[in-house]
C-alpha positions, 0 to 999 in steps of 0.5 A: 146338093140335089133338089130331092135332098133339099126338099127333105128339109122343108119341115125345118122351116119357120118364118121366125127361124128364118128371121132369127138365123139371118139376124144372127148370122147375116154378116157371117153368111154374106150379102150375096147369100143373104140376098138369095135367101131373101129372094126365096123368102119373098117368092115363097110369100108370093101368090104367083109361086107354084106349089112345087116351087114352094116345096123346094124353097121351103126345103132350101130355107129349112136347110139354112135354118137347120143347125146340123147340116153337111158343113156345120155353120160354126166352121169359120169361112166354110160353115155356110158354103153348103147353105149357099149351094142349096140356095143357089140350086133352088134359085136356078130352078125358080128364077123365072118366077122371081118378079121385080116386086120380089127383087125389090122386097129382097133389096130393101131388106138387104139394105137394112143389114148391109 
């Protein structure tokens, strides 16, 4: 998925929608994808994250939350592959701004679920 396609989903993002989706589907989504989502969430909350990257992060997390996407989440084994791709695309762009603090926050939250 291209960055410009990802950005259009930023209006679908909300903190409550994010946590609700992860709470409901974390085990189905899988640990690596949840970790990427958490990295992006905590980077989004960081005051050091540039605005352009926040827009991209909001798009990726909004895509994760959006119930109707390229591959419906209800499809067993394939449902979250498009979400994983969107998250991975954004991780590549923002990776230089992911600090050890952001990594630790993501790892701590991940440990609560897995």
